[in-house]
PDB file of the backbone (N, CA, C, O) and the ligand in Angstrom, with CONECT records:
HET     ZN  A 101       1
ATOM      1  N   UNK A   1     112.424 104.938 106.095  1.00  0.00           N
ATOM      2  CA  UNK A   1     113.062 104.459 107.322  1.00  0.00           C
ATOM      3  C   UNK A   1     112.001 103.876 108.246  1.00  0.00           C
ATOM      4  O   UNK A   1     110.872 104.362 108.315  1.00  0.00           O
ATOM      5  N   UNK A   2     112.386 102.844 108.939  1.00  0.00           N
ATOM      6  CA  UNK A   2     111.505 102.225 109.937  1.00  0.00           C
ATOM      7  C   UNK A   2     112.302 102.049 111.221  1.00  0.00           C
ATOM      8  O   UNK A   2     113.532 102.002 111.209  1.00  0.00           O
ATOM      9  N   UNK A   3     111.587 101.956 112.310  1.00  0.00           N
ATOM     10  CA  UNK A   3     112.238 101.793 113.607  1.00  0.00           C
ATOM     11  C   UNK A   3     112.242 100.318 113.985  1.00  0.00           C
ATOM     12  O   UNK A   3     111.204  99.655 113.974  1.00  0.00           O
ATOM     13  N   UNK A   4     113.424  99.819 114.318  1.00  0.00           N
ATOM     14  CA  UNK A   4     113.585  98.425 114.724  1.00  0.00           C
ATOM     15  C   UNK A   4     114.096  98.398 116.158  1.00  0.00           C
ATOM     16  O   UNK A   4     114.775  99.318 116.614  1.00  0.00           O
ATOM     17  N   UNK A   5     113.754  97.327 116.853  1.00  0.00           N
ATOM     18  CA  UNK A   5     114.145  97.207 118.256  1.00  0.00           C
ATOM     19  C   UNK A   5     115.309  96.237 118.381  1.00  0.00           C
ATOM     20  O   UNK A   5     115.308  95.159 117.787  1.00  0.00           O
ATOM     21  N   UNK A   6     116.304  96.642 119.168  1.00  0.00           N
ATOM     22  CA  UNK A   6     117.458  95.801 119.473  1.00  0.00           C
ATOM     23  C   UNK A   6     117.610  95.722 120.979  1.00  0.00           C
ATOM     24  O   UNK A   6     117.120  96.580 121.712  1.00  0.00           O
ATOM     25  N   UNK A   7     118.298  94.677 121.434  1.00  0.00           N
ATOM     26  CA  UNK A   7     118.501  94.526 122.865  1.00  0.00           C
ATOM     27  C   UNK A   7     119.977  94.300 123.169  1.00  0.00           C
ATOM     28  O   UNK A   7     120.581  93.323 122.725  1.00  0.00           O
ATOM     29  N   UNK A   8     120.543  95.232 123.942  1.00  0.00           N
ATOM     30  CA  UNK A   8     121.929  95.128 124.384  1.00  0.00           C
ATOM     31  C   UNK A   8     121.947  94.288 125.661  1.00  0.00           C
ATOM     32  O   UNK A   8     121.102  94.487 126.534  1.00  0.00           O
ATOM     33  N   UNK A   9     122.890  93.354 125.789  1.00  0.00           N
ATOM     34  CA  UNK A   9     122.931  92.540 127.002  1.00  0.00           C
ATOM     35  C   UNK A   9     123.193  93.381 128.270  1.00  0.00           C
ATOM     36  O   UNK A   9     122.813  92.979 129.369  1.00  0.00           O
ATOM     37  N   UNK A  10     123.832  94.527 128.114  1.00  0.00           N
ATOM     38  CA  UNK A  10     124.123  95.346 129.294  1.00  0.00           C
ATOM     39  C   UNK A  10     123.103  96.457 129.511  1.00  0.00           C
ATOM     40  O   UNK A  10     122.692  96.698 130.646  1.00  0.00           O
ATOM     41  N   UNK A  11     122.684  97.143 128.439  1.00  0.00           N
ATOM     42  CA  UNK A  11     121.859  98.346 128.577  1.00  0.00           C
ATOM     43  C   UNK A  11     120.374  98.121 128.289  1.00  0.00           C
ATOM     44  O   UNK A  11     119.567  99.025 128.508  1.00  0.00           O
ATOM     45  N   UNK A  12     120.003  96.954 127.810  1.00  0.00           N
ATOM     46  CA  UNK A  12     118.587  96.692 127.548  1.00  0.00           C
ATOM     47  C   UNK A  12     118.175  97.093 126.145  1.00  0.00           C
ATOM     48  O   UNK A  12     119.009  97.229 125.250  1.00  0.00           O
ATOM     49  N   UNK A  13     116.883  97.280 125.968  1.00  0.00           N
ATOM     50  CA  UNK A  13     116.319  97.522 124.638  1.00  0.00           C
ATOM     51  C   UNK A  13     116.548  98.962 124.196  1.00  0.00           C
ATOM     52  O   UNK A  13     116.542  99.891 125.004  1.00  0.00           O
ATOM     53  N   UNK A  14     116.749  99.121 122.891  1.00  0.00           N
ATOM     54  CA  UNK A  14     116.829 100.456 122.286  1.00  0.00           C
ATOM     55  C   UNK A  14     116.342 100.350 120.853  1.00  0.00           C
ATOM     56  O   UNK A  14     116.294  99.260 120.283  1.00  0.00           O
ATOM     57  N   UNK A  15     115.987 101.471 120.282  1.00  0.00           N
ATOM     58  CA  UNK A  15     115.472 101.516 118.917  1.00  0.00           C
ATOM     59  C   UNK A  15     116.543 102.046 117.967  1.00  0.00           C
ATOM     60  O   UNK A  15     117.379 102.868 118.344  1.00  0.00           O
ATOM     61  N   UNK A  16     116.501 101.559 116.730  1.00  0.00           N
ATOM     62  CA  UNK A  16     117.402 102.048 115.685  1.00  0.00           C
ATOM     63  C   UNK A  16     116.611 102.132 114.391  1.00  0.00           C
ATOM     64  O   UNK A  16     115.747 101.297 114.127  1.00  0.00           O
ATOM     65  N   UNK A  17     116.910 103.142 113.587  1.00  0.00           N
ATOM     66  CA  UNK A  17     116.183 103.349 112.336  1.00  0.00           C
ATOM     67  C   UNK A  17     117.018 102.853 111.161  1.00  0.00           C
ATOM     68  O   UNK A  17     118.199 103.174 111.032  1.00  0.00           O
ATOM     69  N   UNK A  18     116.368 102.057 110.303  1.00  0.00           N
ATOM     70  CA  UNK A  18     116.997 101.559 109.082  1.00  0.00           C
ATOM     71  C   UNK A  18     115.958 101.592 107.981  1.00  0.00           C
ATOM     72  O   UNK A  18     114.761 101.619 108.266  1.00  0.00           O
ATOM     73  N   UNK A  19     116.390 101.591 106.730  1.00  0.00           N
ATOM     74  CA  UNK A  19     115.416 101.474 105.638  1.00  0.00           C
ATOM     75  C   UNK A  19     114.644 100.150 105.753  1.00  0.00           C
ATOM     76  O   UNK A  19     115.179  99.150 106.232  1.00  0.00           O
ATOM     77  N   UNK A  20     113.412 100.161 105.317  1.00  0.00           N
ATOM     78  CA  UNK A  20     112.563  98.979 105.442  1.00  0.00           C
ATOM     79  C   UNK A  20     113.205  97.802 104.712  1.00  0.00           C
ATOM     80  O   UNK A  20     113.614  97.916 103.556  1.00  0.00           O
ATOM     81  N   UNK A  21     113.282  96.681 105.406  1.00  0.00           N
ATOM     82  CA  UNK A  21     113.843  95.461 104.838  1.00  0.00           C
ATOM     83  C   UNK A  21     115.355  95.386 104.907  1.00  0.00           C
ATOM     84  O   UNK A  21     115.932  94.392 104.466  1.00  0.00           O
ATOM     85  N   UNK A  22     116.021  96.400 105.444  1.00  0.00           N
ATOM     86  CA  UNK A  22     117.486  96.387 105.480  1.00  0.00           C
ATOM     87  C   UNK A  22     118.035  96.429 106.904  1.00  0.00           C
ATOM     88  O   UNK A  22     119.198  96.779 107.105  1.00  0.00           O
ATOM     89  N   UNK A  23     117.220  96.079 107.884  1.00  0.00           N
ATOM     90  CA  UNK A  23     117.697  96.075 109.268  1.00  0.00           C
ATOM     91  C   UNK A  23     118.604  94.869 109.483  1.00  0.00           C
ATOM     92  O   UNK A  23     118.195  93.741 109.205  1.00  0.00           O
ATOM     93  N   UNK A  24     119.823  95.077 109.969  1.00  0.00           N
ATOM     94  CA  UNK A  24     120.730  93.943 110.201  1.00  0.00           C
ATOM     95  C   UNK A  24     120.281  93.151 111.429  1.00  0.00           C
ATOM     96  O   UNK A  24     119.606  93.692 112.305  1.00  0.00           O
ATOM     97  N   UNK A  25     120.651  91.878 111.493  1.00  0.00           N
ATOM     98  CA  UNK A  25     120.258  91.068 112.651  1.00  0.00           C
ATOM     99  C   UNK A  25     120.962  91.509 113.935  1.00  0.00           C
ATOM    100  O   UNK A  25     120.469  91.248 115.032  1.00  0.00           O
ATOM    101  N   UNK A  26     122.119  92.180 113.801  1.00  0.00           N
ATOM    102  CA  UNK A  26     122.840  92.684 114.975  1.00  0.00           C
ATOM    103  C   UNK A  26     123.345  94.087 114.643  1.00  0.00           C
ATOM    104  O   UNK A  26     123.635  94.406 113.490  1.00  0.00           O
ATOM    105  N   UNK A  27     123.441  94.902 115.669  1.00  0.00           N
ATOM    106  CA  UNK A  27     123.973  96.245 115.483  1.00  0.00           C
ATOM    107  C   UNK A  27     124.718  96.652 116.745  1.00  0.00           C
ATOM    108  O   UNK A  27     124.679  95.954 117.758  1.00  0.00           O
ATOM    109  N   UNK A  28     125.390  97.779 116.668  1.00  0.00           N
ATOM    110  CA  UNK A  28     126.141  98.259 117.835  1.00  0.00           C
ATOM    111  C   UNK A  28     125.213  99.019 118.774  1.00  0.00           C
ATOM    112  O   UNK A  28     124.353  99.782 118.334  1.00  0.00           O
ATOM    113  N   UNK A  29     125.398  98.800 120.064  1.00  0.00           N
ATOM    114  CA  UNK A  29     124.629  99.536 121.065  1.00  0.00           C
ATOM    115  C   UNK A  29     125.072 100.996 121.039  1.00  0.00           C
ATOM    116  O   UNK A  29     126.263 101.291 120.942  1.00  0.00           O
ATOM    117  N   UNK A  30     124.098 101.907 121.127  1.00  0.00           N
ATOM    118  CA  UNK A  30     124.415 103.333 121.089  1.00  0.00           C
ATOM    119  C   UNK A  30     125.128 103.790 122.352  1.00  0.00           C
ATOM    120  O   UNK A  30     125.806 104.817 122.331  1.00  0.00           O
ATOM    121  N   UNK A  31     124.995 103.060 123.445  1.00  0.00           N
ATOM    122  CA  UNK A  31     125.584 103.462 124.718  1.00  0.00           C
ATOM    123  C   UNK A  31     126.978 102.876 124.913  1.00  0.00           C
ATOM    124  O   UNK A  31     127.927 103.606 125.200  1.00  0.00           O
ATOM    125  N   UNK A  32     127.105 101.530 124.753  1.00  0.00           N
ATOM    126  CA  UNK A  32     128.380 100.873 125.087  1.00  0.00           C
ATOM    127  C   UNK A  32     129.068 100.280 123.864  1.00  0.00           C
ATOM    128  O   UNK A  32     130.154  99.715 123.998  1.00  0.00           O
ATOM    129  N   UNK A  33     128.481 100.386 122.689  1.00  0.00           N
ATOM    130  CA  UNK A  33     129.044  99.880 121.437  1.00  0.00           C
ATOM    131  C   UNK A  33     129.200  98.365 121.404  1.00  0.00           C
ATOM    132  O   UNK A  33     129.941  97.844 120.571  1.00  0.00           O
ATOM    133  N   UNK A  34     128.522  97.653 122.285  1.00  0.00           N
ATOM    134  CA  UNK A  34     128.556  96.189 122.247  1.00  0.00           C
ATOM    135  C   UNK A  34     127.579  95.699 121.175  1.00  0.00           C
ATOM    136  O   UNK A  34     126.728  96.456 120.707  1.00  0.00           O
ATOM    137  N   UNK A  35     127.711  94.436 120.797  1.00  0.00           N
ATOM    138  CA  UNK A  35     126.798  93.845 119.822  1.00  0.00           C
ATOM    139  C   UNK A  35     125.425  93.663 120.465  1.00  0.00           C
ATOM    140  O   UNK A  35     125.310  93.152 121.579  1.00  0.00           O
ATOM    141  N   UNK A  36     124.389  94.090 119.747  1.00  0.00           N
ATOM    142  CA  UNK A  36     123.017  93.952 120.234  1.00  0.00           C
ATOM    143  C   UNK A  36     122.212  93.199 119.200  1.00  0.00           C
ATOM    144  O   UNK A  36     122.299  93.484 118.005  1.00  0.00           O
ATOM    145  N   UNK A  37     121.423  92.232 119.661  1.00  0.00           N
ATOM    146  CA  UNK A  37     120.592  91.421 118.769  1.00  0.00           C
ATOM    147  C   UNK A  37     119.276  92.123 118.484  1.00  0.00           C
ATOM    148  O   UNK A  37     118.738  92.854 119.317  1.00  0.00           O
ATOM    149  N   UNK A  38     118.783  91.881 117.297  1.00  0.00           N
ATOM    150  CA  UNK A  38     117.482  92.428 116.937  1.00  0.00           C
ATOM    151  C   UNK A  38     116.390  91.672 117.693  1.00  0.00           C
ATOM    152  O   UNK A  38     116.482  90.460 117.887  1.00  0.00           O
ATOM    153  N   UNK A  39     115.352  92.404 118.118  1.00  0.00           N
ATOM    154  CA  UNK A  39     114.236  91.829 118.862  1.00  0.00           C
ATOM    155  C   UNK A  39     112.970  92.054 118.045  1.00  0.00           C
ATOM    156  O   UNK A  39     112.738  93.148 117.530  1.00  0.00           O
ATOM    157  N   UNK A  40     112.156  91.012 117.931  1.00  0.00           N
ATOM    158  CA  UNK A  40     110.876  91.144 117.244  1.00  0.00           C
ATOM    159  C   UNK A  40     109.784  91.282 118.290  1.00  0.00           C
ATOM    160  O   UNK A  40     109.608  90.405 119.136  1.00  0.00           O
ATOM    161  N   UNK A  41     109.059  92.377 118.229  1.00  0.00           N
ATOM    162  CA  UNK A  41     107.998  92.598 119.203  1.00  0.00           C
ATOM    163  C   UNK A  41     106.748  93.061 118.472  1.00  0.00           C
ATOM    164  O   UNK A  41     106.802  93.470 117.313  1.00  0.00           O
ATOM    165  N   UNK A  42     105.623  92.988 119.175  1.00  0.00           N
ATOM    166  CA  UNK A  42     104.352  93.412 118.593  1.00  0.00           C
ATOM    167  C   UNK A  42     104.352  94.931 118.460  1.00  0.00           C
ATOM    168  O   UNK A  42     104.640  95.630 119.431  1.00  0.00           O
ATOM    169  N   UNK A  43     104.036  95.455 117.275  1.00  0.00           N
ATOM    170  CA  UNK A  43     104.104  96.898 117.066  1.00  0.00           C
ATOM    171  C   UNK A  43     102.864  97.648 117.542  1.00  0.00           C
ATOM    172  O   UNK A  43     101.763  97.399 117.052  1.00  0.00           O
ATOM    173  N   UNK A  44     103.032  98.547 118.474  1.00  0.00           N
ATOM    174  CA  UNK A  44     102.022  99.523 118.890  1.00  0.00           C
ATOM    175  C   UNK A  44     100.688  98.917 119.295  1.00  0.00           C
ATOM    176  O   UNK A  44      99.642  99.529 119.083  1.00  0.00           O
ATOM    177  N   UNK A  45     100.712  97.726 119.872  1.00  0.00           N
ATOM    178  CA  UNK A  45      99.447  97.142 120.288  1.00  0.00           C
ATOM    179  C   UNK A  45      98.882  97.860 121.500  1.00  0.00           C
ATOM    180  O   UNK A  45      97.672  97.817 121.724  1.00  0.00           O
ATOM    181  N   UNK A  46      99.713  98.512 122.282  1.00  0.00           N
ATOM    182  CA  UNK A  46      99.223  99.237 123.456  1.00  0.00           C
ATOM    183  C   UNK A  46      98.642 100.590 123.089  1.00  0.00           C
ATOM    184  O   UNK A  46      98.087 101.266 123.956  1.00  0.00           O
ATOM    185  N   UNK A  47      98.752 101.011 121.827  1.00  0.00           N
ATOM    186  CA  UNK A  47      98.244 102.323 121.434  1.00  0.00           C
ATOM    187  C   UNK A  47      96.723 102.343 121.344  1.00  0.00           C
ATOM    188  O   UNK A  47      96.114 103.412 121.374  1.00  0.00           O
ATOM    189  N   UNK A  48      96.102 101.162 121.234  1.00  0.00           N
ATOM    190  CA  UNK A  48      94.650 101.087 121.140  1.00  0.00           C
ATOM    191  C   UNK A  48      94.094 100.893 122.545  1.00  0.00           C
ATOM    192  O   UNK A  48      94.562 100.040 123.300  1.00  0.00           O
ATOM    193  N   UNK A  49      93.081 101.703 122.888  1.00  0.00           N
ATOM    194  CA  UNK A  49      92.518 101.632 124.236  1.00  0.00           C
ATOM    195  C   UNK A  49      91.797 100.306 124.442  1.00  0.00           C
ATOM    196  O   UNK A  49      91.329  99.679 123.491  1.00  0.00           O
ATOM    197  N   UNK A  50      91.717  99.891 125.711  1.00  0.00           N
ATOM    198  CA  UNK A  50      91.094  98.616 126.039  1.00  0.00           C
ATOM    199  C   UNK A  50      89.600  98.593 125.674  1.00  0.00           C
ATOM    200  O   UNK A  50      89.141  97.584 125.139  1.00  0.00           O
ATOM    201  N   UNK A  51      88.821  99.651 125.936  1.00  0.00           N
ATOM    202  CA  UNK A  51      87.412  99.610 125.523  1.00  0.00           C
ATOM    203  C   UNK A  51      87.237  99.505 124.010  1.00  0.00           C
ATOM    204  O   UNK A  51      86.332  98.820 123.533  1.00  0.00           O
ATOM    205  N   UNK A  52      88.106 100.187 123.254  1.00  0.00           N
ATOM    206  CA  UNK A  52      88.006 100.092 121.801  1.00  0.00           C
ATOM    207  C   UNK A  52      88.353  98.691 121.339  1.00  0.00           C
ATOM    208  O   UNK A  52      87.695  98.153 120.448  1.00  0.00           O
ATOM    209  N   UNK A  53      89.376  98.091 121.930  1.00  0.00           N
ATOM    210  CA  UNK A  53      89.744  96.726 121.586  1.00  0.00           C
ATOM    211  C   UNK A  53      88.591  95.772 121.872  1.00  0.00           C
ATOM    212  O   UNK A  53      88.295  94.893 121.063  1.00  0.00           O
ATOM    213  N   UNK A  54      87.936  95.944 123.027  1.00  0.00           N
ATOM    214  CA  UNK A  54      86.812  95.073 123.385  1.00  0.00           C
ATOM    215  C   UNK A  54      85.667  95.250 122.398  1.00  0.00           C
ATOM    216  O   UNK A  54      85.032  94.272 122.004  1.00  0.00           O
ATOM    217  N   UNK A  55      85.397  96.493 121.993  1.00  0.00           N
ATOM    218  CA  UNK A  55      84.311  96.743 121.044  1.00  0.00           C
ATOM    219  C   UNK A  55      84.630  96.134 119.684  1.00  0.00           C
ATOM    220  O   UNK A  55      83.746  95.569 119.041  1.00  0.00           O
ATOM    221  N   UNK A  56      85.871  96.239 119.238  1.00  0.00           N
ATOM    222  CA  UNK A  56      86.248  95.664 117.948  1.00  0.00           C
ATOM    223  C   UNK A  56      86.168  94.141 117.988  1.00  0.00           C
ATOM    224  O   UNK A  56      85.718  93.507 117.033  1.00  0.00           O
ATOM    225  N   UNK A  57      86.613  93.558 119.115  1.00  0.00           N
ATOM    226  CA  UNK A  57      86.519  92.103 119.250  1.00  0.00           C
ATOM    227  C   UNK A  57      85.068  91.649 119.252  1.00  0.00           C
ATOM    228  O   UNK A  57      84.735  90.641 118.630  1.00  0.00           O
ATOM    229  N   UNK A  58      84.193  92.389 119.952  1.00  0.00           N
ATOM    230  CA  UNK A  58      82.781  92.031 120.015  1.00  0.00           C
ATOM    231  C   UNK A  58      82.149  92.144 118.626  1.00  0.00           C
ATOM    232  O   UNK A  58      81.336  91.303 118.244  1.00  0.00           O
ATOM    233  N   UNK A  59      82.519  93.174 117.879  1.00  0.00           N
ATOM    234  CA  UNK A  59      81.970  93.338 116.526  1.00  0.00           C
ATOM    235  C   UNK A  59      82.432  92.212 115.614  1.00  0.00           C
ATOM    236  O   UNK A  59      81.658  91.728 114.789  1.00  0.00           O
ATOM    237  N   UNK A  60      83.669  91.796 115.751  1.00  0.00           N
ATOM    238  CA  UNK A  60      84.181  90.709 114.926  1.00  0.00           C
ATOM    239  C   UNK A  60      83.498  89.394 115.269  1.00  0.00           C
ATOM    240  O   UNK A  60      83.161  88.610 114.381  1.00  0.00           O
ATOM    241  N   UNK A  61      83.293  89.152 116.577  1.00  0.00           N
ATOM    242  CA  UNK A  61      82.589  87.929 116.989  1.00  0.00           C
ATOM    243  C   UNK A  61      81.157  87.949 116.492  1.00  0.00           C
ATOM    244  O   UNK A  61      80.630  86.919 116.074  1.00  0.00           O
ATOM    245  N   UNK A  62      80.522  89.112 116.535  1.00  0.00           N
ATOM    246  CA  UNK A  62      79.122  89.240 116.142  1.00  0.00           C
ATOM    247  C   UNK A  62      78.933  88.924 114.667  1.00  0.00           C
ATOM    248  O   UNK A  62      77.862  88.462 114.273  1.00  0.00           O
ATOM    249  N   UNK A  63      79.938  89.160 113.850  1.00  0.00           N
ATOM    250  CA  UNK A  63      79.813  88.891 112.415  1.00  0.00           C
ATOM    251  C   UNK A  63      79.673  87.400 112.141  1.00  0.00           C
ATOM    252  O   UNK A  63      78.975  86.997 111.211  1.00  0.00           O
ATOM    253  N   UNK A  64      80.339  86.579 112.954  1.00  0.00           N
ATOM    254  CA  UNK A  64      80.318  85.133 112.743  1.00  0.00           C
ATOM    255  C   UNK A  64      79.244  84.435 113.571  1.00  0.00           C
ATOM    256  O   UNK A  64      78.588  83.514 113.087  1.00  0.00           O
ATOM    257  N   UNK A  65      79.064  84.867 114.808  1.00  0.00           N
ATOM    258  CA  UNK A  65      78.124  84.215 115.718  1.00  0.00           C
ATOM    259  C   UNK A  65      77.438  85.284 116.553  1.00  0.00           C
ATOM    260  O   UNK A  65      77.891  85.584 117.657  1.00  0.00           O
ATOM    261  N   UNK A  66      76.343  85.870 116.043  1.00  0.00           N
ATOM    262  CA  UNK A  66      75.671  86.928 116.792  1.00  0.00           C
ATOM    263  C   UNK A  66      75.145  86.431 118.136  1.00  0.00           C
ATOM    264  O   UNK A  66      74.692  85.293 118.262  1.00  0.00           O
ATOM    265  N   UNK A  67      75.213  87.305 119.132  1.00  0.00           N
ATOM    266  CA  UNK A  67      74.689  86.950 120.448  1.00  0.00           C
ATOM    267  C   UNK A  67      73.169  86.887 120.375  1.00  0.00           C
ATOM    268  O   UNK A  67      72.538  87.718 119.722  1.00  0.00           O
ATOM    269  N   UNK A  68      72.581  85.894 121.052  1.00  0.00           N
ATOM    270  CA  UNK A  68      71.138  85.760 121.109  1.00  0.00           C
ATOM    271  C   UNK A  68      70.668  86.442 122.388  1.00  0.00           C
ATOM    272  O   UNK A  68      71.142  86.125 123.479  1.00  0.00           O
ATOM    273  N   UNK A  69      69.745  87.370 122.251  1.00  0.00           N
ATOM    274  CA  UNK A  69      69.225  88.079 123.421  1.00  0.00           C
ATOM    275  C   UNK A  69      67.744  87.782 123.559  1.00  0.00           C
ATOM    276  O   UNK A  69      67.050  87.550 122.569  1.00  0.00           O
ATOM    277  N   UNK A  70      67.258  87.791 124.815  1.00  0.00           N
ATOM    278  CA  UNK A  70      65.843  87.527 125.058  1.00  0.00           C
ATOM    279  C   UNK A  70      65.068  88.809 125.331  1.00  0.00           C
ATOM    280  O   UNK A  70      63.838  88.791 125.382  1.00  0.00           O
ATOM    281  N   UNK A  71      65.780  89.927 125.509  1.00  0.00           N
ATOM    282  CA  UNK A  71      65.114  91.211 125.704  1.00  0.00           C
ATOM    283  C   UNK A  71      66.024  92.306 125.150  1.00  0.00           C
ATOM    284  O   UNK A  71      67.190  92.069 124.831  1.00  0.00           O
ATOM    285  N   UNK A  72      65.470  93.490 125.046  1.00  0.00           N
ATOM    286  CA  UNK A  72      66.253  94.603 124.535  1.00  0.00           C
ATOM    287  C   UNK A  72      67.337  94.941 125.546  1.00  0.00           C
ATOM    288  O   UNK A  72      67.031  95.150 126.720  1.00  0.00           O
ATOM    289  N   UNK A  73      68.597  95.000 125.124  1.00  0.00           N
ATOM    290  CA  UNK A  73      69.663  95.311 126.073  1.00  0.00           C
ATOM    291  C   UNK A  73      69.485  96.708 126.646  1.00  0.00           C
ATOM    292  O   UNK A  73      69.162  97.648 125.919  1.00  0.00           O
ATOM    293  N   UNK A  74      69.693  96.841 127.927  1.00  0.00           N
ATOM    294  CA  UNK A  74      69.608  98.127 128.606  1.00  0.00           C
ATOM    295  C   UNK A  74      70.589  98.148 129.749  1.00  0.00           C
ATOM    296  O   UNK A  74      71.453  97.280 129.878  1.00  0.00           O
ATOM    297  N   UNK A  75      70.435  99.159 130.574  1.00  0.00           N
ATOM    298  CA  UNK A  75      71.309  99.221 131.738  1.00  0.00           C
ATOM    299  C   UNK A  75      70.954  98.098 132.695  1.00  0.00           C
ATOM    300  O   UNK A  75      69.790  97.727 132.844  1.00  0.00           O
ATOM    301  N   UNK A  76      71.992  97.564 133.345  1.00  0.00           N
ATOM    302  CA  UNK A  76      71.797  96.447 134.259  1.00  0.00           C
ATOM    303  C   UNK A  76      70.919  96.880 135.437  1.00  0.00           C
ATOM    304  O   UNK A  76      71.176  97.906 136.067  1.00  0.00           O
ATOM    305  N   UNK A  77      69.889  96.096 135.725  1.00  0.00           N
ATOM    306  CA  UNK A  77      69.030  96.367 136.871  1.00  0.00           C
ATOM    307  C   UNK A  77      67.911  97.349 136.570  1.00  0.00           C
ATOM    308  O   UNK A  77      67.005  97.504 137.389  1.00  0.00           O
ATOM    309  N   UNK A  78      67.944  98.011 135.436  1.00  0.00           N
ATOM    310  CA  UNK A  78      66.919  98.986 135.089  1.00  0.00           C
ATOM    311  C   UNK A  78      66.067  98.415 133.965  1.00  0.00           C
ATOM    312  O   UNK A  78      66.597  98.051 132.915  1.00  0.00           O
ATOM    313  N   UNK A  79      64.753  98.331 134.169  1.00  0.00           N
ATOM    314  CA  UNK A  79      63.929  97.837 133.064  1.00  0.00           C
ATOM    315  C   UNK A  79      64.006  98.792 131.880  1.00  0.00           C
ATOM    316  O   UNK A  79      64.068 100.010 132.048  1.00  0.00           O
ATOM    317  N   UNK A  80      64.000  98.223 130.693  1.00  0.00           N
ATOM    318  CA  UNK A  80      64.125  99.059 129.507  1.00  0.00           C
ATOM    319  C   UNK A  80      62.820  99.775 129.206  1.00  0.00           C
ATOM    320  O   UNK A  80      62.805 100.763 128.473  1.00  0.00           O
ATOM    321  N   UNK A  81      61.723  99.280 129.770  1.00  0.00           N
ATOM    322  CA  UNK A  81      60.434  99.889 129.498  1.00  0.00           C
ATOM    323  C   UNK A  81      59.644  99.951 130.815  1.00  0.00           C
ATOM    324  O   UNK A  81      59.559  98.949 131.525  1.00  0.00           O
ATOM    325  N   UNK A  82      59.079 101.089 131.139  1.00  0.00           N
ATOM    326  CA  UNK A  82      58.299 101.153 132.386  1.00  0.00           C
ATOM    327  C   UNK A  82      57.053 100.287 132.292  1.00  0.00           C
ATOM    328  O   UNK A  82      56.689  99.831 131.207  1.00  0.00           O
ATOM    329  N   UNK A  83      56.408 100.062 133.412  1.00  0.00           N
ATOM    330  CA  UNK A  83      55.239  99.179 133.445  1.00  0.00           C
ATOM    331  C   UNK A  83      54.071  99.747 132.658  1.00  0.00           C
ATOM    332  O   UNK A  83      53.361  99.002 131.983  1.00  0.00           O
ATOM    333  N   UNK A  84      53.866 101.029 132.734  1.00  0.00           N
ATOM    334  CA  UNK A  84      52.749 101.648 132.045  1.00  0.00           C
ATOM    335  C   UNK A  84      53.094 102.010 130.621  1.00  0.00           C
ATOM    336  O   UNK A  84      54.251 101.889 130.219  1.00  0.00           O
ATOM    337  N   UNK A  85      52.124 102.448 129.853  1.00  0.00           N
ATOM    338  CA  UNK A  85      52.384 102.857 128.467  1.00  0.00           C
ATOM    339  C   UNK A  85      53.266 104.106 128.437  1.00  0.00           C
ATOM    340  O   UNK A  85      53.198 104.952 129.328  1.00  0.00           O
ATOM    341  N   UNK A  86      54.079 104.202 127.413  1.00  0.00           N
ATOM    342  CA  UNK A  86      54.991 105.331 127.304  1.00  0.00           C
ATOM    343  C   UNK A  86      54.320 106.528 126.659  1.00  0.00           C
ATOM    344  O   UNK A  86      54.778 107.657 126.835  1.00  0.00           O
ATOM    345  N   UNK A  87      53.250 106.310 125.920  1.00  0.00           N
ATOM    346  CA  UNK A  87      52.546 107.397 125.250  1.00  0.00           C
ATOM    347  C   UNK A  87      51.084 107.362 125.698  1.00  0.00           C
ATOM    348  O   UNK A  87      50.499 106.279 125.740  1.00  0.00           O
ATOM    349  N   UNK A  88      50.471 108.498 126.033  1.00  0.00           N
ATOM    350  CA  UNK A  88      49.083 108.473 126.501  1.00  0.00           C
ATOM    351  C   UNK A  88      48.138 107.821 125.499  1.00  0.00           C
ATOM    352  O   UNK A  88      47.139 107.224 125.899  1.00  0.00           O
ATOM    353  N   UNK A  89      48.434 107.924 124.211  1.00  0.00           N
ATOM    354  CA  UNK A  89      47.584 107.332 123.191  1.00  0.00           C
ATOM    355  C   UNK A  89      47.583 105.819 123.257  1.00  0.00           C
ATOM    356  O   UNK A  89      46.625 105.185 122.814  1.00  0.00           O
ATOM    357  N   UNK A  90      48.655 105.216 123.810  1.00  0.00           N
ATOM    358  CA  UNK A  90      48.717 103.754 123.904  1.00  0.00           C
ATOM    359  C   UNK A  90      47.645 103.221 124.846  1.00  0.00           C
ATOM    360  O   UNK A  90      47.208 102.080 124.695  1.00  0.00           O
ATOM    361  N   UNK A  91      47.209 104.031 125.825  1.00  0.00           N
ATOM    362  CA  UNK A  91      46.196 103.575 126.775  1.00  0.00           C
ATOM    363  C   UNK A  91      44.859 103.361 126.085  1.00  0.00           C
ATOM    364  O   UNK A  91      44.030 102.611 126.599  1.00  0.00           O
ATOM    365  N   UNK A  92      44.617 103.991 124.943  1.00  0.00           N
ATOM    366  CA  UNK A  92      43.356 103.847 124.225  1.00  0.00           C
ATOM    367  C   UNK A  92      43.365 102.662 123.253  1.00  0.00           C
ATOM    368  O   UNK A  92      42.332 102.335 122.668  1.00  0.00           O
ATOM    369  N   UNK A  93      44.514 102.023 123.080  1.00  0.00           N
ATOM    370  CA  UNK A  93      44.583 100.892 122.161  1.00  0.00           C
ATOM    371  C   UNK A  93      43.858  99.693 122.759  1.00  0.00           C
ATOM    372  O   UNK A  93      43.826  99.541 123.980  1.00  0.00           O
ATOM    373  N   UNK A  94      43.269  98.832 121.913  1.00  0.00           N
ATOM    374  CA  UNK A  94      42.565  97.638 122.437  1.00  0.00           C
ATOM    375  C   UNK A  94      43.543  96.694 123.130  1.00  0.00           C
ATOM    376  O   UNK A  94      44.679  96.520 122.690  1.00  0.00           O
ATOM    377  N   UNK A  95      43.084  96.096 124.209  1.00  0.00           N
ATOM    378  CA  UNK A  95      43.885  95.135 124.981  1.00  0.00           C
ATOM    379  C   UNK A  95      43.696  93.739 124.412  1.00  0.00           C
ATOM    380  O   UNK A  95      42.613  93.424 123.918  1.00  0.00           O
ATOM    381  N   UNK A  96      44.709  92.901 124.465  1.00  0.00           N
ATOM    382  CA  UNK A  96      44.560  91.530 123.970  1.00  0.00           C
ATOM    383  C   UNK A  96      43.696  90.684 124.907  1.00  0.00           C
ATOM    384  O   UNK A  96      43.468  89.504 124.641  1.00  0.00           O
TER     385      UNK A  96
HETATM  386 ZN    ZN A 101     124.958  98.613 125.514  1.00  0.00          ZN2+
END
């Protein structure tokens, strides 16, 4: 069984369950028994959170056209690396 959406002219949208592929184009409204037309709508697109959708879209775009960056991405306004060396041993390395 699958859930299909119908729209009654008086009562609005309602769902009805039919076997897959056997949903009639019109059915009776459960409230007023009037003829209701089948409605085709996007299934469960609101179930995915907006941040997840954005991440999936970014990953899909990255597969075809990766973003070019000029520095290591970090928090906005915060340098990714402090001015001084991060490890005391780095101070002993030869300077260019
Ligand atoms: Zn109705």
